[in-house]
N, CA and C atoms as a LAMMPS dump frame, in Angstrom:
ITEM: TIMESTEP
0
ITEM: NUMBER OF ATOMS
273
ITEM: BOX BOUNDS ff ff ff
-5.0000000000000000e+02 5.0000000000000000e+02
-5.0000000000000000e+02 5.0000000000000000e+02
-5.0000000000000000e+02 5.0000000000000000e+02
ITEM: ATOMS id mol type element x y z
1 1 1 N 22.399 -39.605 1.496
2 1 2 C 21.644 -38.311 1.565
3 1 3 C 21.217 -37.651 0.704
4 2 1 N 20.197 -37.218 0.659
5 2 2 C 19.77 -36.952 -0.802
6 2 3 C 19.864 -35.045 -0.619
7 3 1 N 18.818 -34.837 -1.496
8 3 2 C 19.051 -33.297 -1.867
9 3 3 C 18.212 -32.708 -0.726
10 4 1 N 17.206 -33.337 -0.248
11 4 2 C 15.884 -33.192 0.501
12 4 3 C 16.253 -33.449 2.233
13 5 1 N 17.266 -33.596 1.828
14 5 2 C 17.751 -34.317 3.274
15 5 3 C 17.881 -32.788 4.539
16 6 1 N 17.069 -33.295 5.429
17 6 2 C 17.418 -32.256 7.119
18 6 3 C 18.513 -31.912 7.269
19 7 1 N 18.358 -30.509 7.669
20 7 2 C 19.777 -29.879 8.016
21 7 3 C 20.286 -30.719 9.546
22 8 1 N 19.027 -30.945 10.166
23 8 2 C 19.481 -31.561 11.264
24 8 3 C 18.525 -30.824 12.662
25 9 1 N 17.886 -29.581 12.158
26 9 2 C 17.255 -29.067 12.997
27 9 3 C 15.398 -29.454 12.699
28 10 1 N 15.31 -30.045 11.933
29 10 2 C 14.027 -30.32 11.743
30 10 3 C 13.621 -29.848 10.708
31 11 1 N 14.304 -29.169 10.423
32 11 2 C 13.297 -28.716 8.499
33 11 3 C 14.3 -28.822 7.652
34 12 1 N 14.121 -29.276 5.967
35 12 2 C 14.708 -29.956 4.912
36 12 3 C 15.151 -29.129 4.639
37 13 1 N 16.094 -28.708 3.775
38 13 2 C 16.815 -27.843 3.352
39 13 3 C 15.909 -27.101 2.379
40 14 1 N 15.979 -26.065 1.935
41 14 2 C 15.293 -25.27 1.018
42 14 3 C 16.465 -24.83 0.01
43 15 1 N 15.726 -24.819 -1.391
44 15 2 C 16.341 -24.25 -2.556
45 15 3 C 16.485 -22.293 -2.425
46 16 1 N 17.279 -22.27 -3.52
47 16 2 C 17.343 -20.801 -3.127
48 16 3 C 15.986 -19.994 -3.791
49 17 1 N 15.399 -20.941 -4.63
50 17 2 C 14.136 -20.106 -5.264
51 17 3 C 13.034 -20.629 -4.138
52 18 1 N 13.047 -21.698 -3.068
53 18 2 C 12.223 -21.784 -1.931
54 18 3 C 12.614 -20.393 -0.603
55 19 1 N 13.901 -20.156 -0.902
56 19 2 C 14.358 -19.492 0.263
57 19 3 C 13.535 -18.098 -0.609
58 20 1 N 14.165 -17.594 -1.537
59 20 2 C 13.381 -16.325 -1.836
60 20 3 C 11.731 -16.721 -1.847
61 21 1 N 11.197 -17.186 -2.317
62 21 2 C 9.325 -17.312 -2.326
63 21 3 C 9.01 -16.98 -1.023
64 22 1 N 9.989 -17.955 0.141
65 22 2 C 9.409 -17.398 1.828
66 22 3 C 10.13 -16.081 2.241
67 23 1 N 10.791 -15.442 1.429
68 23 2 C 11.337 -14.227 1.656
69 23 3 C 10.286 -13.057 1.059
70 24 1 N 9.685 -13.443 0.368
71 24 2 C 8.524 -12.415 -0.824
72 24 3 C 7.49 -12.959 0.12
73 25 1 N 7.164 -13.883 0.675
74 25 2 C 5.961 -14.074 0.848
75 25 3 C 6.039 -13.719 2.576
76 26 1 N 6.651 -13.44 3.096
77 26 2 C 6.701 -12.62 4.495
78 26 3 C 7.088 -11.228 3.996
79 27 1 N 7.605 -10.272 3.089
80 27 2 C 7.674 -9.17 2.754
81 27 3 C 5.97 -8.788 2.475
82 28 1 N 5.939 -9.733 1.663
83 28 2 C 3.983 -9.467 1.265
84 28 3 C 3.333 -9.223 2.617
85 29 1 N 3.415 -10.044 3.601
86 29 2 C 2.436 -10.231 4.992
87 29 3 C 3.192 -8.741 5.983
88 30 1 N 3.765 -8.399 5.744
89 30 2 C 4.392 -7.069 6.536
90 30 3 C 3.472 -5.978 5.714
91 31 1 N 3.614 -5.818 4.122
92 31 2 C 3.303 -4.62 3.532
93 31 3 C 1.725 -4.961 3.492
94 32 1 N 0.999 -6.378 3.653
95 32 2 C -0.392 -5.971 3.653
96 32 3 C -0.789 -5.189 4.848
97 33 1 N -0.111 -6.05 6.002
98 33 2 C -0.582 -5.463 7.745
99 33 3 C -0.509 -3.483 7.108
100 34 1 N 0.771 -3.217 7.298
101 34 2 C 0.924 -1.715 7.07
102 34 3 C -0.124 -1.183 5.942
103 35 1 N -0.455 -1.816 4.785
104 35 2 C -1.535 -1.409 4.492
105 35 3 C -3.244 -1.045 4.887
106 36 1 N -3.331 -2.278 5.748
107 36 2 C -4.55 -2.706 6.332
108 36 3 C -4.401 -1.482 7.568
109 37 1 N -3.138 -1.182 8.18
110 37 2 C -3.385 -0.17 9.306
111 37 3 C -3.527 1.39 8.734
112 38 1 N -3.123 1.339 7.343
113 38 2 C -3.059 2.802 6.957
114 38 3 C -4.739 2.872 6.016
115 39 1 N -5.175 2.089 5.886
116 39 2 C -6.764 2.371 5.386
117 39 3 C -7.366 2.407 6.505
118 40 1 N -7.052 1.737 7.777
119 40 2 C -7.669 2.334 8.865
120 40 3 C -7.572 3.706 9.716
121 41 1 N -6.404 4.014 9.55
122 41 2 C -6.024 5.562 9.838
123 41 3 C -6.881 6.362 8.633
124 42 1 N -7.278 6.492 7.69
125 42 2 C -7.766 6.71 6.641
126 42 3 C -9.012 7.667 7.387
127 43 1 N -9.837 7.119 8.136
128 43 2 C -10.932 7 8.913
129 43 3 C -10.542 8.662 9.329
130 44 1 N -9.604 9.039 9.861
131 44 2 C -9.174 10.164 10.929
132 44 3 C -9.403 11.131 9.628
133 45 1 N -9.161 10.863 8.545
134 45 2 C -9.038 12.268 7.591
135 45 3 C -10.755 12.541 7.469
136 46 1 N -11.188 13.334 7.037
137 46 2 C -12.414 14.079 6.746
138 46 3 C -12.593 14.05 5.15
139 47 1 N -13.491 13.531 4.347
140 47 2 C -13.594 13.757 3.036
141 47 3 C -13.91 15.072 2.743
142 48 1 N -15.135 15.618 3.463
143 48 2 C -15.125 16.813 3.641
144 48 3 C -14.816 18.121 3.271
145 49 1 N -13.526 18.025 4.232
146 49 2 C -12.624 18.923 4.727
147 49 3 C -11.362 18.783 3.473
148 50 1 N -11.297 17.894 2.519
149 50 2 C -10.83 18.04 1.636
150 50 3 C -8.89 17.429 1.951
151 51 1 N -9.002 17.218 2.973
152 51 2 C -7.297 16.626 3.338
153 51 3 C -7.165 15.286 2.87
154 52 1 N -7.805 14.76 2.453
155 52 2 C -7.379 13.429 1.306
156 52 3 C -6.878 14.078 0.094
157 53 1 N -7.659 15.001 -0.584
158 53 2 C -7.641 15.032 -1.596
159 53 3 C -6.483 16.161 -1.599
160 54 1 N -6.166 16.939 -0.397
161 54 2 C -4.729 17.897 -0.574
162 54 3 C -3.816 16.775 -0.127
163 55 1 N -3.635 15.847 0.203
164 55 2 C -2.461 14.875 0.182
165 55 3 C -2.253 14.412 -0.998
166 56 1 N -3.492 14.393 -1.821
167 56 2 C -2.732 13.08 -2.759
168 56 3 C -2.637 14.672 -3.664
169 57 1 N -2.89 15.863 -3.607
170 57 2 C -2.494 16.685 -5.096
171 57 3 C -0.604 16.859 -4.59
172 58 1 N -0.53 17.049 -3.216
173 58 2 C 0.981 16.595 -2.713
174 58 3 C 1.726 15.685 -3.248
175 59 1 N 1.046 14.834 -3.706
176 59 2 C 2.067 13.531 -3.964
177 59 3 C 1.792 12.896 -5.077
178 60 1 N 1.273 13.76 -6.438
179 60 2 C 0.947 13.424 -7.593
180 60 3 C 2.625 12.995 -8.304
181 61 1 N 3.53 13.195 -8.12
182 61 2 C 4.948 13.372 -8.278
183 61 3 C 5.08 11.766 -8.055
184 62 1 N 4.828 11.539 -6.878
185 62 2 C 4.856 9.686 -6.138
186 62 3 C 4.055 8.402 -6.644
187 63 1 N 2.543 9.398 -6.799
188 63 2 C 1.373 8.097 -7.019
189 63 3 C 0.727 8.786 -7.8
190 64 1 N 0.014 7.828 -8.663
191 64 2 C -1.263 8.429 -9.299
192 64 3 C -2.327 8.061 -9.09
193 65 1 N -3.078 9.212 -9.379
194 65 2 C -4.438 9.863 -8.832
195 65 3 C -5.434 8.412 -8.942
196 66 1 N -5.466 7.505 -9.741
197 66 2 C -6.234 6.154 -9.531
198 66 3 C -5.714 5.32 -8.679
199 67 1 N -4.305 5.202 -8.245
200 67 2 C -3.741 4.399 -6.956
201 67 3 C -4.444 5.321 -6.049
202 68 1 N -3.782 6.338 -5.321
203 68 2 C -4.346 6.824 -4.47
204 68 3 C -5.949 6.591 -4.374
205 69 1 N -7.096 7.178 -5.216
206 69 2 C -8.176 7.128 -4.859
207 69 3 C -8.829 5.269 -4.373
208 70 1 N -7.583 4.407 -5.321
209 70 2 C -8.052 3.292 -4.728
210 70 3 C -8.208 3.006 -3.395
211 71 1 N -6.88 3.615 -2.687
212 71 2 C -6.459 3.374 -1.48
213 71 3 C -7.111 4.031 -0.286
214 72 1 N -7.097 5.525 -1.11
215 72 2 C -8.442 6.323 0.092
216 72 3 C -9.925 5.703 0.215
217 73 1 N -10.208 5.366 -1.129
218 73 2 C -11.797 4.909 -1.309
219 73 3 C -12.406 6.125 -1.709
220 74 1 N -12.329 6.617 -2.253
221 74 2 C -12.825 8.116 -3.065
222 74 3 C -12.717 8.175 -4.469
223 75 1 N -13.579 8.755 -5.502
224 75 2 C -13.787 8.802 -6.381
225 75 3 C -12.92 9.481 -7.348
226 76 1 N -12.418 8.905 -8.662
227 76 2 C -11.553 10.224 -9.435
228 76 3 C -12.049 11.315 -9.667
229 77 1 N -13.532 11.074 -9.857
230 77 2 C -14.584 12.345 -10.209
231 77 3 C -14.786 13.162 -8.859
232 78 1 N -14.601 12.937 -7.605
233 78 2 C -14.439 13.438 -6.018
234 78 3 C -13.52 14.467 -6.213
235 79 1 N -12.021 13.957 -6.677
236 79 2 C -10.736 14.506 -6.659
237 79 3 C -10.595 15.302 -7.801
238 80 1 N -11.308 15.277 -8.538
239 80 2 C -11.13 16.252 -9.82
240 80 3 C -12.322 17.762 -9.332
241 81 1 N -13.169 17.23 -8.857
242 81 2 C -14.123 18.174 -8.433
243 81 3 C -13.141 19.024 -6.998
244 82 1 N -12.993 18.543 -6.161
245 82 2 C -12.019 19.374 -5.294
246 82 3 C -10.889 19.954 -6.003
247 83 1 N -10.786 19.678 -6.766
248 83 2 C -9.352 20.188 -7.541
249 83 3 C -9.57 21.623 -8.2
250 84 1 N -10.908 21.169 -9.071
251 84 2 C -11.074 22.473 -9.743
252 84 3 C -12.126 23.365 -8.438
253 85 1 N -12.225 23.264 -7.429
254 85 2 C -13.101 24.804 -7.005
255 85 3 C -11.421 25.636 -6.391
256 86 1 N -11.964 26.65 -6.637
257 86 2 C -11.218 27.785 -6.208
258 86 3 C -10.556 27.998 -4.533
259 87 1 N -10.759 26.871 -3.873
260 87 2 C -10.568 27.142 -2.534
261 87 3 C -9.589 25.697 -2.472
262 88 1 N -9.103 24.842 -2.957
263 88 2 C -8.352 23.512 -3.45
264 88 3 C -7.228 24.056 -3.049
265 89 1 N -5.97 23.252 -2.072
266 89 2 C -5.206 23.879 -1.496
267 89 3 C -4.204 22.611 -2.353
268 90 1 N -3.413 23.542 -3.145
269 90 2 C -2.782 22.272 -4.111
270 90 3 C -1.502 23.146 -4.733
271 91 1 N -0.189 21.994 -5.139
272 91 2 C 0.895 22.596 -5.72
273 91 3 C 0.916 22.648 -6.831
């Protein structure tokens, strides 16, 4: 019996690398699904009332402006324009 022998349940034995790859692929599928959910949820935010920009300004210590703009599908210019307005709410 070789190293690729079946374990008795119809699946070949996996190396540690193959197990890790399977785990990472499953995690990527979950993270991708969560991202897609969040992207759809963004539509409840109104870009015109600044809620997205307010969120961004509150989480600058956690995420970069560039990354948040990409996720929220807004331009960095729009964010900085909002930030420069006197009525912008930010920390």
